[in-house]
N, C-alpha and C positions, 0 to 999 in steps of 0.2 A: 503704605500708610493707610490705616483704617479711617475712612471718612464718615461711616454711618453704621450704627448697630441697631437692628430692628427687633431681635429676639435674643433672650438670654435664659437658658434653662437653669433653674435653681432647685435642687433636690432637698426636700424637707421632710421631717417625720410627722408634723402636724400642720396640715394645709390651712386650716382656719386660723390658727395662731400666726402662721407665717403671713397670711393675707392681711391680717390686722396690723402686724408689725410693719410690713412694707408699705401699706397705704397710710396708716395713722402716724407712725413714727418717722419713717424715711421720707414719706410724702410722695410716693409714686402713685400713678393713676391706674386703676384696674380698667382695662379696655375690653377684655373678653374672659370668659370662664368656660372651659370645655370639660365635659365629662360624659361617661357612658351611663345610660339608664340603669339604676340599681347598683352602680359602682361609684367609686370615688372619682375625683377630678382626674 
């Protein structure tokens, strides 16, 4: 039985749009945002 989930990867084509959806519509909390300098997240 799964007792706890800490990370779930979700592949999207537009990261800014997905972030807005998951935080504003679904109500999830953004806790971190990782990316490489000069590249996308």
